[in-house]
C-alpha positions as CSV (number, residue, x, y, z in Angstrom):
1,M,-2.3,-40.7,-14.2
2,N,-0.6,-39.3,-11.1
3,S,3.0,-40.4,-11.1
4,G,3.7,-39.1,-7.6
5,R,5.0,-35.7,-8.6
6,T,3.7,-32.5,-7.2
7,V,1.6,-30.1,-9.3
8,F,4.2,-27.4,-8.7
9,S,7.0,-29.6,-10.0
10,Q,5.0,-30.4,-13.2
11,L,4.4,-26.7,-13.8
12,M,8.0,-25.9,-13.4
13,D,8.9,-28.5,-16.1
14,Y,7.4,-26.1,-18.6
15,L,10.2,-23.6,-17.9
16,P,13.4,-24.0,-19.9
17,T,16.1,-24.7,-17.3
18,Y,18.9,-24.3,-19.8
19,E,17.7,-20.8,-20.8
20,F,17.3,-19.8,-17.1
21,Q,20.9,-21.0,-16.4
22,K,22.1,-18.9,-19.4
23,C,20.6,-15.8,-17.8
24,V,22.2,-16.7,-14.4
25,N,25.6,-17.2,-16.0
26,R,25.3,-14.0,-18.0
27,Y,25.2,-11.9,-14.8
28,S,27.1,-14.2,-12.5
29,G,24.1,-14.7,-10.3
30,D,25.4,-17.8,-8.5
31,Y,28.9,-16.3,-8.0
32,R,30.0,-17.1,-4.4
33,C,26.6,-18.4,-3.6
34,R,26.6,-20.6,-0.5
35,S,23.0,-21.6,0.2
36,L,20.3,-20.1,-1.9
37,S,20.8,-20.4,-5.7
38,C,19.1,-18.3,-8.2
39,R,16.9,-21.2,-9.2
40,D,15.8,-21.8,-5.6
41,Q,15.1,-18.1,-5.3
42,F,13.0,-18.2,-8.5
43,L,11.2,-21.4,-7.4
44,A,10.4,-19.8,-4.0
45,M,9.0,-16.6,-5.5
46,A,7.0,-18.7,-8.1
47,F,5.6,-20.8,-5.3
48,A,4.6,-17.6,-3.4
49,Q,2.9,-16.2,-6.5
50,L,1.0,-19.4,-7.3
51,T,-0.1,-19.9,-3.7
52,Y,-0.9,-16.3,-2.8
53,R,1.7,-15.9,-0.1
54,E,1.7,-12.5,1.5
55,S,5.1,-12.1,3.1
56,L,8.6,-13.7,3.2
57,R,7.7,-15.2,6.6
58,D,4.6,-16.7,5.1
59,I,6.7,-18.2,2.3
60,Q,9.1,-19.7,4.8
61,T,6.4,-21.1,7.0
62,C,4.5,-22.7,4.2
63,L,7.6,-24.3,2.6
64,R,8.9,-25.6,5.9
65,S,5.6,-27.2,6.6
66,I,6.2,-29.4,3.5
67,S,10.0,-29.8,3.9
68,G,9.8,-33.5,3.0
69,K,8.6,-32.6,-0.5
70,L,10.9,-29.7,-1.3
71,Y,13.4,-31.9,-3.1
72,H,10.7,-33.3,-5.3
73,M,9.5,-29.8,-6.0
74,G,12.9,-28.8,-7.4
75,F,14.4,-27.1,-4.4
76,R,18.1,-28.0,-3.6
77,G,18.5,-25.8,-0.5
78,T,16.8,-24.6,2.6
79,I,14.5,-21.5,2.2
80,A,15.1,-19.1,5.1
81,R,13.3,-15.7,5.4
82,S,16.5,-13.7,5.9
83,T,18.4,-15.4,3.1
84,L,15.5,-14.9,0.7
85,A,15.3,-11.3,1.7
86,D,19.0,-10.8,1.1
87,A,18.7,-12.5,-2.3
88,N,15.7,-10.4,-3.4
89,E,17.7,-7.3,-2.4
90,S,21.1,-8.1,-3.8
91,R,20.6,-10.4,-6.8
92,D,20.8,-8.8,-10.3
93,W,17.3,-8.2,-11.4
94,R,18.3,-8.5,-15.1
95,I,18.5,-12.3,-14.6
96,Y,14.8,-12.5,-14.2
97,A,14.1,-9.8,-16.7
98,D,15.9,-11.7,-19.4
99,F,14.3,-14.9,-18.4
100,A,10.9,-13.2,-18.6
101,Q,11.6,-12.2,-22.2
102,T,12.5,-15.8,-23.0
103,L,9.2,-16.9,-21.6
104,I,7.3,-14.2,-23.5
105,A,9.0,-15.4,-26.7
106,I,7.8,-18.9,-26.1
107,A,4.3,-17.9,-25.2
108,R,3.6,-15.4,-28.0
109,P,3.4,-17.9,-30.9
110,L,1.2,-20.2,-28.8
111,Y,-1.5,-17.6,-28.5
112,A,-0.8,-15.7,-31.8
113,H,-4.0,-17.0,-33.4
114,D,-6.3,-17.0,-30.4
115,P,-9.3,-14.6,-30.6
116,I,-9.2,-11.7,-28.2
117,G,-12.6,-10.2,-28.8
118,V,-11.4,-7.2,-30.8
119,E,-9.7,-6.8,-34.2
120,L,-6.2,-5.2,-33.9
121,N,-3.6,-4.8,-36.5
122,Q,-0.7,-4.5,-34.0
123,S,0.6,-6.5,-31.2
124,L,-1.3,-6.5,-27.9
125,Y,0.5,-6.2,-24.6
126,A,-0.9,-6.8,-21.1
127,L,0.7,-4.5,-18.6
128,D,0.7,-5.2,-14.8
129,S,-0.9,-2.2,-13.1
130,T,0.4,-3.2,-9.6
131,T,1.5,-0.1,-7.7
132,I,5.1,-0.3,-6.6
133,D,5.7,1.3,-3.2
134,L,8.3,4.0,-3.2
135,C,10.4,5.1,-0.2
136,L,9.5,8.8,0.3
137,S,13.0,9.4,1.7
138,L,14.3,8.5,-1.7
139,F,11.4,9.9,-3.8
140,P,10.1,12.9,-1.9
141,W,8.5,14.2,-5.1
142,A,5.8,11.5,-5.0
143,F,3.1,10.3,-2.6
144,K,0.9,7.2,-2.8
145,H,-2.8,7.0,-2.7
146,R,-5.2,4.1,-3.5
147,Y,-5.1,4.7,-7.3
148,G,-1.4,5.0,-7.7
149,L,1.5,7.4,-7.4
150,I,1.0,11.1,-7.9
151,P,3.7,13.8,-8.1
152,R,3.6,16.5,-5.5
153,I,2.4,19.3,-7.7
154,Q,-0.6,21.6,-7.6
155,E,-2.2,19.9,-10.7
156,S,-2.1,16.5,-8.9
157,N,-4.5,17.3,-6.1
158,P,-5.4,13.9,-4.6
159,M,-9.0,15.1,-4.0
160,R,-9.5,14.8,-7.8
161,F,-9.2,11.0,-7.4
162,V,-11.8,10.7,-4.5
163,R,-14.8,8.7,-5.6
164,C,-18.0,9.7,-3.9
165,R,-20.9,7.2,-3.9
166,T,-23.9,9.3,-4.4
167,T,-27.0,9.4,-6.6
168,S,-27.3,13.2,-6.6
169,G,-26.0,15.5,-9.3
170,Y,-23.7,17.3,-6.9
171,E,-20.2,17.7,-8.1
172,A,-17.4,18.4,-5.6
173,M,-15.4,21.6,-6.1
174,I,-11.6,21.3,-5.7
175,L,-10.2,24.5,-4.0
176,T,-6.7,25.7,-4.3
177,P,-4.9,26.6,-1.1
178,E,-5.5,30.3,-1.8
179,Q,-9.2,29.8,-2.3
180,A,-9.4,27.7,0.9
181,Y,-7.7,30.4,2.9
182,S,-9.9,33.1,1.4
183,V,-13.0,31.1,2.5
184,L,-11.5,30.7,5.9
185,L,-11.0,34.4,6.3
186,N,-14.6,35.2,5.3
187,L,-16.2,32.8,7.8
188,R,-17.7,34.0,11.0
189,E,-15.6,33.3,14.1
190,R,-17.8,30.4,15.3
191,E,-17.7,28.6,11.9
192,R,-14.1,29.4,11.4
193,T,-13.2,27.9,14.8
194,L,-15.2,24.7,14.0
195,M,-13.4,24.4,10.7
196,L,-10.0,24.8,12.2
197,L,-10.8,22.3,15.0
198,A,-11.9,19.6,12.5
199,S,-9.0,20.1,10.1
200,G,-6.4,20.5,12.8
201,T,-7.3,17.6,15.0
202,G,-9.0,15.2,12.5
203,L,-12.2,14.9,14.6
204,R,-15.5,14.2,13.0
205,I,-17.9,17.1,12.8
206,S,-20.3,15.3,15.2
207,E,-17.4,14.9,17.7
208,C,-16.4,18.5,17.4
209,L,-20.0,19.6,18.2
210,G,-20.2,17.2,21.2
211,L,-17.1,18.7,22.9
212,Q,-17.5,20.5,26.2
213,W,-15.0,22.6,28.2
214,Q,-14.5,19.8,30.7
215,D,-13.4,17.5,27.9
216,V,-10.2,19.7,27.4
217,S,-7.3,19.0,29.8
218,F,-4.8,21.8,29.5
219,A,-2.5,20.3,32.0
220,D,-2.1,17.1,30.0
221,A,-2.6,18.7,26.6
222,M,-5.4,16.2,25.8
223,I,-8.8,16.5,24.2
224,H,-11.2,13.7,25.4
225,V,-13.9,12.7,22.9
226,R,-16.7,11.4,25.1
227,R,-19.8,12.1,23.1
228,T,-21.1,13.1,19.7
229,W,-23.9,15.5,18.7
230,T,-25.9,14.8,15.6
231,C,-29.3,16.4,14.6
232,G,-29.8,17.5,18.2
233,Q,-29.2,14.0,19.6
234,V,-26.3,13.2,21.9
235,G,-24.5,9.9,21.1
236,V,-21.3,8.0,21.6
237,P,-18.1,7.9,19.5
238,K,-18.8,6.1,16.2
239,S,-16.8,2.9,16.6
240,K,-14.6,0.9,18.9
241,A,-11.6,1.6,16.7
242,S,-12.0,5.3,17.3
243,K,-11.6,5.0,21.0
244,G,-7.9,4.8,20.8
245,C,-5.6,7.8,21.6
246,S,-3.9,9.7,18.9
247,T,-1.8,12.8,18.6
248,S,-2.9,15.7,16.4
249,S,-0.2,16.8,14.1
250,G,0.3,20.5,13.6
251,S,-2.7,21.3,15.6
252,M,-3.5,24.8,14.2
253,A,-6.9,24.6,15.8
254,S,-5.5,24.3,19.3
255,A,-3.4,27.4,18.8
256,I,-6.5,29.3,17.6
257,L,-8.8,28.0,20.3
258,F,-6.5,28.4,23.3
259,P,-3.9,31.0,22.5
260,H,-3.8,32.2,26.2
261,R,-2.7,28.7,27.3
262,G,0.5,28.7,25.2
263,S,0.0,25.2,23.9
264,N,-0.4,24.3,20.2
265,R,-0.3,20.5,20.4
266,F,-3.1,18.4,21.9
267,R,-3.6,14.7,22.1
268,I,-7.0,13.3,21.2
269,T,-8.5,10.5,23.2
270,R,-12.0,8.9,22.6
271,S,-13.8,7.2,25.4
């Protein structure tokens, strides 16, 4: 029977408060704490996880909308976005790591005899595969793609992780920079120019083929994409999102196409 308590409060009752406070005291988590205690921080992040909040502002907005129930949910302070951000950045992470080990020790015997579908003689661990974003200014040796973090080394070519949806037996070939440069040198001038234009500006092949000389403004250093050319048919740029204006980075193609103009950086605009 519903006794008037929130579901969140009933869930939090399963967490050992005494053990959590031991972890907080071990690392002086609440030392000189004025507003947001470690328990309130933990409750806020647990609430965010259970309700699929996407940002600190989202957490703050949602909790403030039920401010009359916060006390009954276990909160003893006000949850502000900036305060929560500071706590997440400065609080000792070992508090929650130790508490997680406490919860694991409680949960393991509860599921020790449950069938898992396979017969194993050793312990089974479930690892979270969530990618943790790294700041490239601190970790320049790595870059992120959709399947995780890859070191910036030759063997970790990100093209090896590209999945192509096709029913043919064609297998993509991964070229080294030396091989790509050799292919470029052996192309005829027209094909080489097209390849440099596409790679240097990021234009689609149909947009490259649809360019005309009046689309190039040397005075403004801009390339206007007004049409496409596919299978002999003239069309419009692919989508509305592609009609924005962007700047080509390191436009090698512009330097090759227009060396007499003395400009090696063009802006791309689609209309």
